[in-house]
Every structure is written in structure tokens, then in C-alpha cells.
C-alpha positions as CSV (number, residue, x, y, z in Angstrom):
1,M,22.6,-208.8,-14.0
2,N,25.7,-207.1,-15.2
3,K,29.5,-208.3,-14.9
4,T,31.4,-205.7,-13.0
5,D,35.1,-206.2,-14.2
6,A,37.7,-207.6,-11.1
7,E,39.6,-204.3,-10.5
8,T,36.2,-202.3,-10.3
9,A,34.8,-205.0,-8.0
10,M,37.8,-205.1,-5.7
11,E,37.5,-201.1,-5.3
12,E,33.8,-201.4,-4.7
13,L,34.0,-204.2,-2.5
14,T,37.4,-202.8,-0.1
15,M,35.3,-199.5,0.4
16,L,32.0,-201.8,1.2
17,L,34.0,-203.8,3.9
18,L,36.1,-200.6,5.4
19,Y,32.4,-199.2,5.7
20,L,30.8,-202.2,7.1
21,S,33.4,-202.7,9.6
22,H,34.2,-199.0,10.4
23,F,34.1,-198.1,13.9
24,T,34.3,-195.0,16.2
25,E,36.7,-193.4,18.4
26,Q,35.7,-193.0,21.9
27,G,36.5,-190.4,24.6
28,R,35.2,-186.6,25.6
29,L,37.3,-184.9,22.6
30,A,36.4,-188.1,19.9
31,D,33.9,-186.9,17.1
32,P,31.1,-189.8,17.4
33,S,30.2,-189.1,14.0
34,A,33.7,-190.0,12.4
35,K,34.2,-193.6,10.8
36,R,36.9,-194.9,11.2
37,A,38.2,-198.6,9.5
38,W,41.5,-200.5,10.0
39,K,43.5,-200.3,6.9
40,G,44.5,-204.1,6.2
41,Y,43.2,-204.2,2.5
42,D,44.9,-203.9,-1.0
43,F,47.1,-200.6,-0.7
44,S,46.9,-199.7,-4.7
45,I,42.9,-199.5,-4.0
46,L,43.2,-197.4,-0.9
47,N,45.2,-195.0,-2.3
48,K,42.9,-194.9,-5.5
49,L,40.0,-194.8,-2.9
50,D,42.1,-191.4,-1.1
51,E,42.7,-189.9,-4.5
52,E,38.9,-190.1,-5.1
53,D,38.3,-188.1,-1.5
54,H,36.6,-191.5,0.0
55,I,39.0,-192.4,2.0
56,R,41.2,-190.5,4.4
57,Q,44.7,-192.3,4.8
58,G,46.9,-189.8,7.2
59,S,50.1,-191.0,7.4
60,H,51.4,-193.6,6.2
61,R,52.3,-194.8,9.4
62,S,48.7,-194.8,10.5
63,K,46.5,-198.7,10.8
64,S,43.2,-196.8,10.0
65,V,41.3,-194.5,7.7
66,Y,38.9,-192.3,7.7
67,I,35.7,-192.6,5.8
68,T,34.6,-189.3,4.6
69,K,31.1,-188.0,4.0
70,T,31.6,-188.8,0.1
71,G,32.9,-192.4,0.9
72,E,29.6,-192.8,3.5
73,A,27.4,-192.5,0.7
74,R,29.6,-194.4,-2.2
75,A,29.6,-197.3,0.0
76,K,25.6,-196.7,0.8
77,A,24.8,-197.0,-2.5
78,L,27.1,-200.2,-3.0
79,M,25.1,-201.3,-0.3
80,E,22.1,-200.7,-2.1
81,K,23.3,-202.2,-5.7
82,Y,24.7,-205.2,-4.0
83,G,21.3,-205.9,-1.5
84,I,23.1,-205.3,1.6
85,E,21.4,-203.9,4.9
86,D,23.0,-201.3,6.7
87,W,23.9,-201.7,10.6
88,K,21.0,-201.6,12.9
89,R,22.9,-199.2,15.2
């Protein structure tokens, strides 16, 4: 197995954790396909994921991020890379 440098691993694993810990908002106005996750991760990595359009942070006051379709696809590719099964929801 090829080794991954620490910076790349942090970015990949953060994206994976954001996806694996996502939630959807409830209520009649909520979009059931919109995935959100709490943003308790390294801000420089969150900023990079935002710049790459994998997530959207909204305002700097927001405590959660929105996982984009691009981010969801990247997370699923990373799950395949690391041999992780998706949730059975």
C-alpha cells in the first residue's frame, strides 16, 4: 500500500468524518437530501475543502457545514479507498 503524506491524510480523513457524521435537517421546509455536518475540525482544512467545493461553510458564525454533491462523491471515493462501508440508512 502506498503511503499518504500527513497533510493529504488529514484532508481526506476530515472529508470522510464530515460525511460519516452528517445529518439532515428535519421539518417541512428542510431538504431531506441536504447533508450537513458539525464543523469541529481544523479550520485550514475546512477552508481548503470549501475552496475545492466539497463543503460550504456559510457564515463564519455557522456551526455546521453543507456537504456538496462534489464532496459527497469525494467522500464515497475515499470510503472505497479506505475500505469503509456507507451507512445503511
